[in-house]
C-alpha positions in Angstrom: 0.0 0.0 0.0 2.8 2.3 0.8 4.4 1.7 -2.6 1.1 2.4 -4.3 0.8 5.7 -2.4 4.3 6.7 -3.4 3.6 5.8 -7.1 0.4 7.9 -7.2 2.1 10.8 -5.4 4.9 10.8 -8.0 2.5 10.7 -10.9 0.5 13.7 -9.4 3.7 15.7 -8.9 4.8 15.1 -12.5 1.4 16.2 -13.8 1.3 19.3 -11.6 4.8 20.3 -12.6 3.9 19.9 -16.2 0.9 22.1 -15.8 3.0 24.8 -14.1 5.6 24.7 -16.9 2.8 24.9 -19.5 1.4 28.0 -17.8 4.9 29.6 -17.9 5.3 28.8 -21.6 5.3 31.8 -23.9 3.8 31.1 -27.4 5.4 33.0 -30.2 3.4 34.1 -33.3 4.7 32.7 -36.6 7.0 35.2 -38.3 6.9 35.0 -42.0 10.0 36.1 -43.9 9.5 36.8 -47.6 12.0 35.1 -49.8 10.7 36.9 -52.9 13.3 38.8 -54.8 12.5 42.5 -55.1 11.0 43.4 -58.5 9.7 46.6 -60.1 5.9 46.8 -59.8 3.8 49.5 -61.6 0.8 51.0 -59.9 -1.6 53.2 -61.9 -3.3 55.8 -59.8 -6.8 56.3 -61.2 -7.0 53.0 -63.1 -10.5 52.5 -64.3 -11.6 55.9 -63.2 -13.0 58.8 -65.2 -10.2 61.2 -66.3 -10.3 64.9 -65.9 -8.0 67.9 -66.5 -7.0 70.1 -63.5 -8.0 73.5 -64.9 -7.2 75.1 -61.5 -3.6 75.4 -62.6 -4.7 78.5 -64.5 -4.7 80.5 -61.3 -3.6 78.2 -58.4 -0.1 77.6 -59.6 0.9 75.3 -56.7 -1.2 72.2 -55.7 -0.7 69.0 -53.8 -1.8 65.4 -54.3 -1.9 62.5 -51.8 -0.6 59.3 -53.2 -1.4 56.1 -51.3 -2.1 52.4 -51.9 1.4 51.7 -53.2 3.3 48.5 -52.3 5.9 49.2 -49.7 9.2 49.7 -51.5 11.7 52.1 -53.1 10.2 54.4 -55.7 11.8 54.3 -59.1 9.9 56.8 -61.2 6.5 58.5 -61.8 4.8 59.1 -65.1 2.6 62.2 -65.2 -0.1 62.9 -67.8 -1.1 66.2 -69.2 -3.7 67.8 -71.5 -3.9 71.2 -73.1 -6.1 74.2 -72.4 -6.0 78.0 -72.9 -6.5 80.7 -70.3 -10.0 81.3 -71.9 -11.6 78.1 -72.9 -10.7 74.7 -74.3 -11.4 74.2 -78.0 -12.0 70.7 -79.1 -9.9 67.5 -78.8 -6.9 69.0 -80.7 -5.3 72.4 -80.1 -6.2 74.9 -82.9 -2.8 76.5 -82.4 0.6 75.6 -80.8 0.7 74.8 -77.1 3.3 76.8 -75.4 6.2 75.1 -73.5 5.0 74.4 -69.9 7.2 73.7 -66.9 6.3 72.2 -63.6 8.3 71.8 -60.4 7.8 68.5 -58.5 8.5 68.2 -54.8 7.8 65.0 -52.8 6.9 65.2 -49.1 6.5 62.7 -46.3 3.1 62.1 -44.7 3.4 63.0 -41.0 0.5 62.9 -38.5 -1.9 63.0 -41.5 -0.4 66.2 -42.7 2.3 67.2 -45.2 5.6 66.5 -43.7 9.2 67.5 -44.6 10.3 67.7 -48.2 12.1 64.6 -49.5 13.9 66.5 -52.3 15.0 70.0 -51.3 15.7 70.8 -54.9 12.5 70.5 -57.0 12.5 68.1 -60.0 11.6 69.8 -63.2 9.1 68.6 -65.8 9.3 70.6 -69.0 6.9 69.9 -71.8 8.1 71.3 -75.1 6.0 73.5 -77.3 4.0 71.6 -79.9 0.6 70.3 -80.9 0.3 67.2 -78.7 -3.1 67.0 -77.1 -2.2 64.6 -74.2 1.6 64.3 -73.7 3.2 62.5 -70.7 6.5 62.9 -68.9 8.4 60.4 -66.7 10.4 61.7 -63.7 13.3 59.6 -62.2 12.9 59.1 -58.5 15.5 56.4 -57.9 18.2 58.8 -56.8 16.0 59.9 -53.8 16.2 56.4 -52.3 12.7 56.9 -51.0 11.1 53.8 -49.4 7.4 54.3 -48.6 3.9 53.4 -49.6 2.3 56.8 -49.1 3.4 60.4 -49.9 2.4 63.9 -51.0 3.4 65.3 -54.3 3.4 69.1 -54.7 3.3 70.4 -58.3 3.9 74.0 -59.2 3.6 75.6 -62.6 6.6 77.9 -63.0 6.3 78.8 -66.7 4.6 82.1 -67.7 2.3 82.5 -70.7 3.2 85.0 -73.3 -0.4 85.9 -74.0 -3.8 85.6 -72.3 -5.2 83.4 -75.2 -2.2 81.1 -75.3 -2.5 77.4 -74.8 -0.6 75.5 -72.1 -0.5 72.1 -70.5 -2.3 71.1 -67.3 -2.1 68.0 -65.2 -4.6 65.1 -65.8 -6.5 63.8 -62.8 -9.3 61.3 -62.1 -12.5 61.3 -60.2 -11.9 59.8 -56.7 -14.1 58.7 -53.8 -12.2 60.8 -51.2 -10.2 64.0 -51.1 -6.7 63.5 -52.6 -6.2 66.9 -54.2 -5.4 70.1 -52.2 -4.7 73.7 -52.9 -4.4 76.9 -50.9 -2.7 76.6 -47.5 -0.9 73.4 -48.1 1.0 73.2 -44.8 -2.3 73.0 -42.9 -3.8 70.1 -44.9 -5.4 67.4 -42.8 -6.1 64.1 -44.5 -9.6 62.8 -44.3 -9.2 59.0 -44.1 -12.9 58.2 -44.4 -14.5 58.1 -47.8 -17.2 60.8 -47.8 -20.0 61.5 -50.3 -18.8 64.2 -52.7 -21.1 67.3 -53.1 -21.0 66.7 -56.8 -19.4 64.2 -59.2 -16.5 66.5 -60.1 -15.5 67.5 -56.6 -12.9 64.9 -55.5 -9.9 64.2 -57.8 -6.6 62.3 -57.6 -3.4 62.6 -59.7 -3.5 60.4 -62.8 -0.1 58.8 -62.9 1.9 55.5 -63.0 4.4 54.9 -60.2 7.1 52.2 -60.4 8.3 50.7 -57.1 11.0 48.2 -56.3 9.2 45.9 -53.8 8.8 42.4 -52.4 5.0 43.0 -52.1 3.6 41.4 -55.2 
């Protein structure tokens, strides 16, 4: 009987010790390490959306766009799209006279606390569209030298070229109709991002920047 008691006591002690050790065990979540090689992925901002020209560049020379929804990676380049207009009215699909050379400055900014953060490039990148009769030219800007790794940023564009006459044609940026506010003008430093999608007062109210962005990423 004494041996049976010792045997049962030993079994109970082992079980209790095992339970205590189990309680002290820390379970670690599975950590997945991507073995994908980085590759360049192109994201089109405004894919499948209705396109529109930003005529505000007639008077509001500097404007900002929020870019988001990119795969996390290092930006390689951005392709911007333009259309022509005059200071008075647009006239058909093709310009009736030459479109003047138009130059824009491009500055990229971080997103900090849902506002425009510090500039990533202190020296603006120039986009110069030559004079001609193209109705919808495009221009690609190299971003690889900035070594910018992100999935969200602001782009400020400023028209710096003057027009030689009031009736002259010039190039404006193309945008697209969006579900939330992505385009800003006025006091840019006091922008606050509205993360929620809200109903636009009218169909033409919210716009984004029509562009293609190439990113070197493992997220694909």
